[in-house]
C-alpha positions in Angstrom: 85.1 88.1 112.2 87.0 91.4 112.8 88.9 89.9 115.7 89.6 86.8 113.8 90.9 88.9 110.9 93.2 90.9 113.1 94.6 87.8 114.6 95.3 86.0 111.5 97.3 88.7 110.0 99.3 89.9 112.9 101.1 86.5 114.0 104.5 88.2 114.6 103.7 89.1 118.0 107.3 89.3 119.3 107.6 92.3 117.1 105.9 94.3 119.6 108.6 93.6 122.3 111.6 93.6 120.1 110.6 96.6 117.7 111.2 94.5 114.6 109.2 94.3 111.4 108.5 91.0 110.0 109.8 90.6 106.4 108.9 87.0 105.6 107.4 85.7 102.4 103.8 86.3 103.4 104.5 90.0 103.2 104.3 89.5 99.4 100.4 89.1 100.0 98.1 92.1 101.0 95.4 92.3 103.5 91.9 93.5 102.5 92.1 96.5 104.8 94.3 99.5 106.0 97.0 98.0 108.2 100.6 99.3 107.9 103.4 97.2 106.5 105.6 98.3 109.4 103.3 97.2 112.2 105.5 95.1 114.4 103.2 92.1 114.3 101.9 92.4 110.8 102.6 89.5 108.5 100.9 91.0 105.3 101.3 94.1 103.4 98.9 97.1 103.1 97.5 97.5 99.6 97.6 101.2 99.9 101.2 101.3 101.1 102.3 98.8 98.5 100.6 100.7 95.6 102.4 104.0 96.7 105.7 102.3 97.2 105.9 100.9 93.7 104.6 104.3 92.2 107.5 106.1 94.0 110.1 103.8 92.7 113.1 105.8 91.0 112.4 106.1 87.1 109.0 104.3 87.4 107.7 105.4 84.3 110.7 104.4 82.4 110.9 101.0 83.8 107.1 100.5 83.3 107.6 101.3 79.6 110.5 98.5 79.4 108.3 96.0 81.3 110.6 95.7 84.4 109.1 92.9 86.7 109.7 95.1 89.9 107.4 97.7 88.7 105.0 95.5 86.9 103.8 94.2 90.0 101.7 97.2 90.4 99.2 95.7 88.2 98.8 92.7 90.8 98.3 95.5 93.6 95.7 97.3 91.5 94.1 93.9 90.5 93.8 92.9 94.2 92.2 96.2 95.1 89.8 96.0 92.2 89.1 92.4 92.8 88.1 93.0 96.4 85.9 96.1 95.4 84.3 94.5 92.4 83.3 91.5 94.5 81.7 93.3 97.4 82.4 97.0 97.6 83.5 97.9 101.1 82.7 94.8 102.6 86.2 94.4 103.8 86.0 97.7 105.5 83.2 96.3 107.9 84.6 92.9 108.4 88.4 92.6 108.1 90.0 96.0 108.4 92.2 96.3 111.7 91.9 100.2 111.6 88.2 99.9 111.4 88.1 97.5 114.3 90.1 100.1 116.2 87.6 102.8 115.5 84.7 100.6 116.4 86.3 99.8 119.8 87.0 103.5 120.5 83.4 104.4 119.6 82.2 102.1 122.5 83.6 104.3 125.0 80.6 106.1 126.7 81.1 109.7 125.7 78.6 112.3 124.3 78.0 112.0 120.7 78.9 114.6 118.1 77.1 115.2 114.9 79.0 114.4 111.5 79.6 117.1 108.9 78.5 115.4 105.7 80.6 117.8 103.5 83.8 115.9 104.6 83.0 112.8 102.8 84.7 113.8 99.5 88.0 114.4 101.2 88.7 110.6 101.0 88.7 110.9 97.1 91.3 113.6 97.2 93.3 111.3 99.4 92.9 108.5 96.7 93.6 110.4 93.5 96.1 113.0 95.0 98.1 111.5 97.8 98.0 107.9 96.7 98.3 108.1 92.9 99.3 111.5 91.8 102.0 112.9 94.0 103.8 109.5 94.4 103.9 109.1 90.6 104.6 112.5 89.5 106.3 114.5 92.3 109.9 113.4 92.1 113.1 114.4 93.7 116.5 115.1 92.0 117.2 111.2 92.2 113.9 110.5 90.1 112.4 109.0 93.3 108.9 109.6 94.6 107.6 109.4 98.1 104.5 107.5 99.4 102.7 110.7 100.4 99.6 109.4 101.9 101.8 106.9 104.3 104.3 109.6 104.9 102.1 112.7 105.8 98.7 111.5 106.8 98.0 107.8 107.5 96.8 107.6 111.4 96.7 103.8 110.9 100.6 103.8 110.1 101.3 106.2 112.9 99.2 104.4 115.6 99.8 100.8 114.6 103.3 101.1 113.5 105.1 104.5 114.4 104.4 104.7 118.1 105.0 101.0 118.9 108.4 100.9 116.8 109.4 104.2 118.6 108.4 102.9 122.1 110.5 99.9 121.5 113.4 101.6 120.0 114.9 102.8 123.3 115.5 106.1 121.9 117.3 105.0 118.7 114.8 106.4 116.3 115.3 109.8 115.1 112.1 111.7 115.7 111.3 114.8 113.5 108.6 116.9 112.2 106.8 114.4 110.2 106.6 112.2 113.2 105.0 114.9 115.5 102.9 116.0 112.4 101.4 112.6 111.8 101.1 112.0 115.7 98.9 115.0 115.7 96.6 113.7 113.1 96.5 110.2 114.6 95.4 111.6 118.0 92.8 113.9 116.3 91.3 110.8 114.5 91.3 108.6 117.5 89.8 111.1 119.7 87.1 111.8 116.9 86.3 107.9 116.7 85.4 108.2 120.3 82.4 110.5 119.5 81.5 109.9 115.7 81.5 106.4 114.4 84.2 105.6 111.9 85.2 109.1 111.0 88.5 108.1 109.3 86.4 105.6 107.0 84.0 108.2 106.1 86.4 111.0 105.3 89.9 110.2 104.8 90.4 106.4 104.0 91.6 106.2 100.4 91.1 102.5 100.1 87.3 102.9 101.3 87.1 105.4 98.3 88.3 103.0 95.8 86.1 100.1 97.1 83.1 102.5 97.4 83.5 103.5 93.9 83.7 99.9 92.8 80.9 98.9 95.1 78.7 100.8 92.7 79.0 97.9 90.3 79.9 94.9 92.8 78.6 91.6 92.7 77.8 91.5 96.2 75.5 94.5 97.3 72.7 95.6 99.6 68.9 95.4 98.3 65.9 97.1 99.8 62.5 95.6 98.7 59.2 97.3 98.0 58.0 96.4 101.6 60.3 99.1 103.1 58.3 101.7 105.2 61.0 104.3 105.3 61.1 104.3 109.1 64.7 105.4 109.3 65.8 102.7 111.7 68.4 101.6 109.4 70.1 105.1 109.6 70.2 105.0 113.4 72.4 102.0 113.6 74.5 102.4 110.4 78.2 103.1 111.4 78.6 105.2 108.2 75.9 107.3 108.8 73.8 106.6 105.9 70.1 105.5 105.4 70.5 102.6 103.0 66.6 102.5 101.9 67.6 105.8 100.3 70.6 104.4 98.3 71.1 100.7 98.4 74.1 101.1 96.2 75.8 104.0 98.2 79.6 104.1 98.0 79.7 104.5 101.7 78.0 101.3 102.8 80.5 98.8 104.5 78.1 95.8 104.2 78.3 95.4 108.1 74.5 93.9 108.0 73.4 96.1 111.1 70.6 97.6 109.1 69.1 94.2 108.3 69.0 93.2 111.9 66.8 96.4 112.8 64.6 96.4 109.8 61.0 96.0 111.2 59.7 94.6 107.9 62.7 92.6 106.7 63.0 94.9 103.6 66.8 95.0 103.8 68.9 92.0 102.5 72.2 91.2 100.8 71.9 90.1 97.1 74.2 88.7 94.7 73.9 90.0 91.0 73.4 86.9 88.4 
């Protein structure tokens, strides 16, 4: 499913050779995952990037008040993100997200494992509310425009899946400055981290995962643990997000990957649909 999602949303393969960005009509639709609009092969848009781009529109609040269609589209972006989360929480993180797949592949490299610092988990909520919403919406330049701050200053998916390929294919025509090297350093650290800790970006920095995790608390499709659970802890040893689902079946961290179901010795873990 992860590879199928990757292939079906990256059909503009010639972009990797030409360094061009696909701008066809399909870019009006969004992928249920973190995948940069500027990735050379991407034929869909990133919901996080789309949200920031609209919020950063010059005079956004004035145009929103007057009902300008080019900013009212923000409700469709918020609606898409909300619908995915309300249906199945972070299910898309485990099954469709390209950057999640990249982290999964990197983690298969046989290297010594590192422990994960649990206190880092709340950082993704800071990314969501500060970098994705507040700064693009309220920090304005003299022209009245904002900036997509998460994309511009943090996103390792954008750097690794778009920035590096575009610079490599540009034959030196791109002007590389401080932000490129800053984001490259973040991306390198995250990718190296993913080799020794499962899905560190998903656990600590992903604003899309933060939004879907919060909505997953009341989602239709979720995890259930029956009374037959013996609290053996095997679910925690295979969970890519480092949680023990029997302790919190509605955890905002759960990506609904189903690994815990496969290892449960008493078949206590299952997916369920609320009535």
